[in-house]
VOBA-1610 file (N, C-alpha, C; in pm, whole numbers, padded with zeros to 5 digits, always signed):
BEGIN
Unk+00097-00113-00004Unk-00001-00004-00004Unk+00084+00118+00006Unk+00064+00214-00087Unk+00145+00350-00106Unk+00128+00419+00017Unk+00208+00508+00052Unk+00181+00620+00147Unk+00172+00735+00095Unk+00059+00815+00099Unk+00040+00947+00021Unk+00052+01068+00125Unk+00081+01180+00073Unk+00096+01330+00140Unk-00068+01340+00198Unk-00062+01399+00304Unk-00185+01439+00355Unk-00258+01557+00310Unk-00378+01577+00332Unk-00449+01690+00298Unk-00544+01724+00392Unk-00667+01808+00346Unk-00753+01818+00453Unk-00840+01695+00516Unk-00818+01592+00474Unk-00888+01474+00529Unk-00781+01395+00588Unk-00803+01362+00724Unk-00692+01292+00803Unk-00757+01155+00854Unk-00659+01086+00898Unk-00692+00974+00978Unk-00756+00837+00914Unk-00730+00834+00796Unk-00804+00722+00730Unk-00696+00669+00612Unk-00724+00528+00566Unk-00648+00489+00492Unk-00653+00550+00332Unk-00552+00560+00261Unk-00566+00613+00127Unk-00527+00526+00035Unk-00592+00525-00096Unk-00551+00435-00196Unk-00567+00506-00326Unk-00478+00501-00433Unk-00489+00551-00561Unk-00593+00469-00644Unk-00689+00551-00728Unk-00761+00472-00794Unk-00681+00421-00924Unk-00683+00268-00947Unk-00617+00230-01057Unk-00655+00324-01192Unk-00546+00321-01297Unk-00591+00386-01416Unk-00681+00296-01499Unk-00785+00350-01541Unk-00883+00272-01636Unk-00870+00363-01787Unk-00982+00326-01855Unk-00957+00388-01989Unk-00953+00533-01988Unk-00851+00585-02030Unk-00822+00744-02024Unk-00958+00808-02106Unk-01000+00902-02025Unk-01112+01002-02073Unk-01256+00921-02079Unk-01262+00812-02019Unk-01408+00758-02006Unk-01532+00834-01929Unk-01463+00923-01847Unk-01583+01006-01774Unk-01599+01138-01858Unk-01545+01149-01950Unk-01576+01274-02066Unk-01706+01240-02110Unk-01732+01132-02144Unk-01884+01110-02210Unk-01970+01059-02082Unk-02052+01112-02061Unk-02160+01086-01962Unk-02245+00978-01987Unk-02234+00875-01862Unk-02311+00748-01900Unk-02468+00749-01885Unk-02524+00672-01911Unk-02665+00639-01900Unk-02685+00598-01738Unk-02700+00717-01650Unk-02711+00677-01503Unk-02811+00575-01465Unk-02939+00602-01513Unk-03032+00486-01481Unk-02996+00364-01523Unk-02930+00345-01634Unk-02870+00198-01659Unk-02795+00143-01539Unk-02704+00239-01465Unk-02602+00206-01382Unk-02696+00179-01250Unk-02776+00244-01231Unk-02853+00219-01100Unk-02937+00093-01100Unk-02966+00059-01225Unk-03062-00079-01246Unk-02986-00194-01228Unk-02847-00205-01253Unk-02789-00323-01254Unk-02660-00335-01170Unk-02624-00455-01150Unk-02497-00459-01063Unk-02384-00434-01152Unk-02280-00397-01094Unk-02151-00350-01170Unk-02056-00457-01175Unk-02046-00532-01293Unk-01923-00631-01300Unk-01801-00610-01251Unk-01772-00478-01296Unk-01628-00430-01251Unk-01625-00359-01121Unk-01724-00365-01018Unk-01716-00324-00905Unk-01630-00387-00817Unk-01560-00305-00733Unk-01485-00358-00619Unk-01512-00280-00487Unk-01572-00354-00388Unk-01591-00314-00270Unk-01463-00213-00208Unk-01512-00099-00140Unk-01402-00019-00082Unk-01421-00034+00074Unk-01304-00043+00124Unk-01309-00062+00278Unk-01363+00078+00346Unk-01469+00073+00439Unk-01508+00174+00522Unk-01391+00265+00563Unk-01382+00402+00539Unk-01274+00467+00595Unk-01171+00520+00491Unk-01184+00441+00379Unk-01091+00478+00290Unk-01103+00612+00218Unk-00985+00675+00203Unk-00990+00813+00147Unk-00906+00798-00007Unk-00990+00829-00106Unk-00973+00806-00244Unk-00915+00936-00294Unk-00785+00943-00341Unk-00739+01078-00409Unk-00736+01075-00568Unk-00764+01163-00617Unk-00780+01175-00788Unk-00751+01299-00820Unk-00780+01324-00951Unk-00729+01430-01006Unk-00566+01426-01055Unk-00536+01516-01149Unk-00398+01491-01226Unk-00298+01494-01151Unk-00296+01546-01026Unk-00177+01533-00932Unk-00226+01482-00809Unk-00354+01411-00812Unk-00431+01361-00668Unk-00457+01471-00569Unk-00496+01574-00636Unk-00516+01692-00573Unk-00653+01709-00481Unk-00725+01603-00523Unk-00846+01605-00460Unk-00879+01476-00387Unk-00944+01467-00273Unk-00973+01359-00210Unk-01141+01349-00149Unk-01182+01224-00156Unk-01306+01186-00088Unk-01287+01054+00003Unk-01372+01070+00102Unk-01373+00950+00197Unk-01501+00869+00193Unk-01475+00753+00171Unk-01573+00650+00173Unk-01599+00588+00282Unk-01763+00567+00302Unk-01812+00503+00428Unk-01829+00371+00369Unk-01925+00299+00479Unk-01937+00151+00471Unk-02046+00124+00358Unk-02003+00011+00309Unk-02098-00063+00170Unk-02068+00019+00041Unk-01994+00077+00018Unk-01958+00139-00122Unk-01879+00043-00218Unk-01914+00056-00354Unk-01847-00014-00424Unk-01806+00078-00523Unk-01662+00065-00578Unk-01590+00144-00676Unk-01602+00077-00816Unk-01666+00158-00919Unk-01664+00095-01043Unk-01530+00151-01136Unk-01444+00039-01130Unk-01301+00065-01177Unk-01313+00096-01327Unk-01411+00047-01416Unk-01411+00082-01561Unk-01453+00217-01551Unk-01545+00290-01502Unk-01588+00410-01523Unk-01526+00508-01430Unk-01418+00457-01369Unk-01338+00564-01251Unk-01204+00575-01307Unk-01134+00704-01313Unk-00991+00723-01351Unk-00929+00821-01265Unk-00821+00776-01235Unk-00766+00852-01127Unk-00741+00993-01176Unk-00714+01020-01301Unk-00716+01178-01354Unk-00844+01233-01350Unk-00944+01173-01357Unk-01086+01230-01400Unk-01184+01225-01281Unk-01202+01124-01214Unk-01288+01111-01137Unk-01331+00972-01095Unk-01427+00961-01001Unk-01490+00831-00946Unk-01614+00804-00983Unk-01658+00680-00971Unk-01804+00644-00979Unk-01817+00533-00863Unk-01912+00566-00763Unk-01920+00471-00657Unk-02095+00456-00642Unk-02114+00318-00594Unk-02241+00277-00603Unk-02266+00209-00463Unk-02361+00251-00374Unk-02410+00172-00285Unk-02564+00153-00293Unk-02613+00021-00282Unk-02748-00010-00313Unk-02786+00034-00441Unk-02911+00145-00464Unk-02948+00187-00576Unk-02891+00319-00598Unk-02788+00357-00518Unk-02752+00509-00529Unk-02624+00512-00564Unk-02602+00621-00691Unk-02461+00620-00748Unk-02424+00755-00680Unk-02280+00769-00667Unk-02205+00893-00652Unk-02095+00896-00775Unk-02126+01011-00853Unk-02023+01054-00963Unk-01956+01160-00921Unk-01824+01170-00915Unk-01723+01288-00882Unk-01650+01286-01001Unk-01635+01423-01072Unk-01558+01441-01177Unk-01464+01591-01147Unk-01346+01574-01165Unk-01256+01687-01153Unk-01244+01771-01265Unk-01260+01900-01256Unk-01266+01976-01372Unk-01167+02080-01363Unk-01075+02100-01440Unk-00969+02206-01421Unk-00976+02293-01535Unk-00971+02434-01513Unk-00988+02545-01583Unk-00866+02598-01647Unk-00787+02510-01723Unk-00658+02545-01789Unk-00671+02678-01884Unk-00791+02675-01942Unk-00777+02801-02047Unk-00850+02920-01984Unk-00857+02950-01860Unk-00888+03066-01785Unk-01003+03016-01677Unk-01018+03098-01571Unk-01109+03073-01467Unk-01212+03109-01514Unk-01347+03045-01466Unk-01468+03098-01496Unk-01496+03221-01409Unk-01607+03284-01456Unk-01645+03394-01347Unk-01728+03361-01234Unk-01676+03274-01151Unk-01736+03232-01036Unk-01826+03091-01054Unk-01876+03069-00942Unk-01945+02931-00954Unk-02072+02902-01027Unk-02148+03022-01057Unk-02248+03008-01145Unk-02208+02975-01291Unk-02094+03029-01349Unk-02059+02991-01443Unk-02013+02838-01465Unk-01967+02781-01346Unk-01926+02646-01337Unk-02062+02569-01358Unk-02164+02607-01295Unk-02307+02552-01282Unk-02359+02545-01442Unk-02334+02658-01492Unk-02406+02683-01644Unk-02296+02570-01729Unk-02177+02549-01713Unk-02113+02477-01782Unk-02139+02307-01776Unk-02187+02277-01644Unk-02224+02159-01615Unk-02369+02117-01697Unk-02444+02240-01687Unk-02583+02216-01756Unk-02567+02183-01911Unk-02453+02238-01988Unk-02413+02224-02106Unk-02393+02082-02129Unk-02284+02036-02044Unk-02266+01895-02033Unk-02390+01805-02055Unk-02475+01842-01968Unk-02595+01777-01961Unk-02653+01750-02090Unk-02646+01849-02190Unk-02711+01834-02296Unk-02663+01699-02392Unk-02556+01670-02363Unk-02519+01527-02431Unk-02624+01407-02397Unk-02680+01411-02295Unk-02791+01318-02245Unk-02915+01364-02322Unk-02947+01492-02315Unk-03073+01533-02383Unk-03073+01482-02520Unk-02967+01519-02605Unk-02950+01498-02733Unk-02960+01338-02773Unk-02931+01263-02672Unk-02931+01131-02683Unk-03100+01053-02665Unk-03182+01151-02642Unk-03304+01101-02603Unk-03348+01094-02463Unk-03262+01126-02371Unk-03291+01089-02210Unk-03329+01224-02159Unk-03435+01188-02083Unk-03490+01317-02015Unk-03389+01364-01899Unk-03362+01498-01914Unk-03268+01543-01804Unk-03316+01689-01752Unk-03326+01694-01619Unk-03358+01833-01574Unk-03263+01859-01439Unk-03236+01977-01454Unk-03140+02042-01376Unk-03195+02165-01319Unk-03217+02163-01179Unk-03283+02269-01116Unk-03193+02410-01082Unk-03243+02500-01034Unk-03173+02628-00981Unk-03088+02605-00897Unk-02967+02642-00902Unk-02872+02626-00774Unk-02899+02697-00639Unk-02847+02654-00511Unk-02851+02705-00405Unk-02709+02699-00352Unk-02664+02815-00298Unk-02543+02822-00233Unk-02508+02750-00091Unk-02402+02659-00081Unk-02395+02587+00040Unk-02233+02578+00074Unk-02203+02549+00202Unk-02067+02519+00235Unk-02052+02379+00302Unk-01935+02330+00292Unk-01915+02211+00378Unk-01797+02241+00463Unk-01745+02129+00538Unk-01635+02164+00635Unk-01503+02210+00550Unk-01475+02169+00408Unk-01374+02182+00366Unk-01411+02282+00224Unk-01522+02294+00192Unk-01546+02363+00083Unk-01637+02485+00110Unk-01605+02596+00050Unk-01685+02729+00083Unk-01722+02766-00055Unk-01851+02812-00061Unk-01911+02870-00181Unk-01956+02778-00296Unk-01991+02642-00268Unk-02024+02561-00337Unk-02181+02569-00380Unk-02236+02503-00484Unk-02365+02523-00534Unk-02429+02369-00521Unk-02552+02374-00506Unk-02620+02259-00534Unk-02765+02271-00583Unk-02828+02171-00651Unk-02971+02187-00714Unk-03002+02041-00744Unk-03138+02032-00750Unk-03220+01910-00790Unk-03174+01861-00940Unk-03165+01728-00941Unk-03128+01668-01065Unk-03215+01523-01115Unk-03246+01538-01224Unk-03321+01414-01286Unk-03247+01366-01416Unk-03216+01242-01431Unk-03166+01186-01540Unk-03239+01044-01569Unk-03324+01054-01665Unk-03411+00941-01690Unk-03492+00920-01586Unk-03486+00793-01517Unk-03599+00770-01420Unk-03516+00811-01289Unk-03394+00835-01283Unk-03323+00878-01159Unk-03341+00998-01098Unk-03345+01020-00983Unk-03358+01151-00945Unk-03238+01154-00824Unk-03213+01304-00794Unk-03123+01313-00708Unk-03063+01462-00685Unk-02928+01502-00673Unk-02862+01607-00666Unk-02751+01634-00741Unk-02730+01752-00795Unk-02593+01791-00859Unk-02539+01907-00773Unk-02394+01906-00762Unk-02305+01983-00687Unk-02187+02026-00767Unk-02153+02159-00741Unk-02041+02209-00792Unk-01955+02244-00661Unk-01847+02190-00639Unk-01740+02203-00511Unk-01615+02278-00571Unk-01614+02398-00565Unk-01487+02470-00623Unk-01388+02470-00521Unk-01251+02483-00585Unk-01127+02501-00503Unk-01135+02659-00449Unk-01053+02679-00353Unk-01053+02828-00314Unk-01013+02929-00411Unk-00926+02882-00506Unk-00887+02973-00611Unk-00975+02975-00727Unk-01090+02881-00753Unk-01157+02878-00845Unk-01105+02830-00977Unk-00974+02779-00984Unk-00897+02730-01082Unk-00942+02583-01110Unk-01002+02523-01033Unk-01070+02386-01055Unk-01194+02369-00970Unk-01262+02261-01004Unk-01371+02212-00910Unk-01421+02063-00929Unk-01493+02023-00833Unk-01546+01897-00873Unk-01704+01924-00888Unk-01763+01854-01008Unk-01890+01845-01009Unk-01950+01704-00978Unk-02017+01690-00891Unk-02070+01568-00839Unk-02216+01540-00864Unk-02253+01439-00891Unk-02397+01390-00921Unk-02429+01276-00830Unk-02542+01288-00752Unk-02602+01184-00672Unk-02734+01159-00727Unk-02724+01014-00765Unk-02854+00984-00846Unk-02903+00837-00789Unk-03032+00816-00782Unk-03110+00699-00766Unk-03250+00684-00787Unk-03312+00573-00764Unk-03449+00570-00805Unk-03538+00645-00673Unk-03669+00681-00701Unk-03743+00740-00613Unk-03735+00673-00473Unk-03736+00538-00479Unk-03773+00454-00356Unk-03629+00421-00292Unk-03513+00459-00339Unk-03416+00421-00294Unk-03395+00433-00122Unk-03308+00366-00059Unk-03305+00356+00090Unk-03248+00486+00134Unk-03291+00543+00240Unk-03268+00680+00300Unk-03122+00654+00346Unk-03080+00539+00398Unk-02956+00539+00443Unk-02852+00537+00330Unk-02873+00498+00231Unk-02777+00504+00094Unk-02792+00669+00055Unk-02879+00734+00056Unk-02880+00882+00044Unk-02789+00946+00126Unk-02810+00923+00278Unk-02728+00973+00359Unk-02578+00946+00354Unk-02546+00819+00321Unk-02419+00783+00304Unk-02334+00868+00194Unk-02433+00887+00077Unk-02384+00948-00046Unk-02357+01109-00010Unk-02449+01184+00075Unk-02413+01298+00138Unk-02275+01311+00198Unk-02254+01205+00289Unk-02136+01213+00342Unk-02003+01205+00262Unk-02007+01133+00160Unk-01903+01150+00047Unk-01879+01300-00007Unk-02014+01349-00040Unk-01992+01482-00084Unk-01934+01581+00034Unk-01980+01585+00147Unk-01924+01657+00244Unk-01793+01642+00280Unk-01702+01510+00233Unk-01576+01471+00262Unk-01492+01537+00178Unk-01535+01580+00042Unk-01440+01614-00065Unk-01371+01746-00032Unk-01233+01703-00046Unk-01136+01828-00015Unk-01044+01848-00121Unk-01001+01965-00147Unk-00882+02000-00215Unk-00746+02021-00148Unk-00637+01955-00195Unk-00511+01959-00120Unk-00456+02085-00165Unk-00482+02181-00079Unk-00408+02328-00138Unk-00264+02341-00118Unk-00215+02245-00006Unk-00068+02248-00008Unk+00016+02217-00114Unk-00018+02102-00190Unk+00053+02038-00272Unk+00054+02109-00404Unk+00145+02190-00425Unk+00152+02270-00560Unk+00273+02235-00642Unk+00331+02120-00600Unk+00462+02057-00661Unk+00428+01998-00812Unk+00297+01933-00805Unk+00266+01839-00896Unk+00325+01706-00875Unk+00397+01662-00765Unk+00447+01545-00720Unk+00372+01449-00665Unk+00368+01324-00694Unk+00296+01221-00602Unk+00373+01133-00548Unk+00347+01081-00428Unk+00412+00975-00355Unk+00418+00856-00436
//
C-alpha cells in the first residue's frame, strides 16, 4: 500500500484509483442504467478509505461503509463512480486551464451544457436552480435538484478556493432508494477536499 501526502482529510487509509480507460468520464453514461444493474467491474471499498484523484491527486473523498468503486468508469485523473445499493455518486474533477470561470454560477452553467449530451441522446434530463452551500472543507459551493431518465437526486459544484478547478458531483438513484444510502452519499460529498498545500505536481 502506498503512503500518500496528507491533505484536508486525516486519519483514514488512502488508495490511488487504478488507471482505467483514459477519458472514459468525459462522455456521460446513462445513469439510470448504472442504477438498475450490478456493476461487474465493481470493487468493494473498505469503510474509511480516502481516495485521491485528479491529475496530481489534488482532490480526495472519504468513503463510508457499503460502497463499491466502478473501476471501469473511474479514472485517477478524471474522477470516481461509486455505488451503494441503488444510489450512485459520480465525482468528476474539472480543471480550468484556459482561464478561470467567472464564479461558481458559470461552472454550474457549464455542467448544464454537458448534460445536453444526455438530452440529445433522447434521455430526459432536468437540472434545477442552484442554491449556495458550504461544507467543512469547501466554501461557496452550489447544489440543485437533478433528474436523469428515471433517476433523481442532486447535482453539486464544489470549487477550489482559487476557482481554478472544481469537482462536479452527481448523486442519483430511484425514487424509492433507501434513505441510508442517500445519507451515505451526502457524507461522501461532505468529505470532498482539495489539497491546497501540494502545488508541486509530485505524487508519492
